N, C-alpha and C positions, 0 to 999 in steps of 0.2 A: 160389606162390613168390616169393620176396623181392622187394620192392619195388626195389632197387636193379637186380636183373636185368633186370623188367620195363622200367625206366627206361632200360637200355643197351638194350633191343631197340626199344624206341620210337623211342629217336633214331637208330637203325641204320636204321630202315625211313623216317624223317623224312627222313632226308640221302641215301638212295638206296643205301645202302650192301647191303641184302640183295635189290636187284634184280638180277637174274640172267637176264634176259630179251635176247636178241639183238639189238643195235644195228644198222640197215642198214649196208650198207657203203657208206664215204665215197665221192662220185662222184671217178673219175680220167677227165680229159678228153683225150679223143682227136681227131687230125685228121680233120677233117670232122663232126664232131659239131655240131647246131645248140644251141647255150646261150643262156639267160637270165643276166645277170649281176646277183648280189646286193646288191653294194655298189660304192661308188666313185663317179667321176664318170659314169659310163654304168650305173649302177643301172638295173635294169625293162628293159634294151636287149636285142633276141636279136641273135646274130651267129653266124658260123658261124667254127669252128676252123681257122686255116691251119696253125701250127705250134703246138707245146707244148714248154717248157722246162722246167728244175728247178722255179722257182717262177711264172714268168709265159709266157701265152700270148698268141699275136699272131691277134686276129681280126679278122674282115671282116663288117662289117655287113650285116644282109640288108636294112635300108631305106634305104641311101644308101650314099655313097663314102669310100673312105677304109681306113684301119686303124688300129686299137686294140691297145695291148700292155697285159694286165691281168692283177692276180693272180690264179693258177689256183684258189685258196681260195675266192676270190668268183663262181666261175662253178658254176653247174647246170644239168642236162639240160633243155632246153625240150621242153614237152608238145607 
């Protein structure tokens, strides 16, 4: 095989262009779910979802009082 063709394959593999494995589906928050906050001021805390909007979710902490409005992308399902 020509060296240039091998170099192209090597670079495509290196940058993940040849990786066709299935990626896990992104978490979609739902009302009532217990979630962990991955980033922001409340990072690492666990809360329950009260309501979900297009970009933000309203949460109620499991270990205290109050309500937080958090970016929905910063949430993951708590185990």
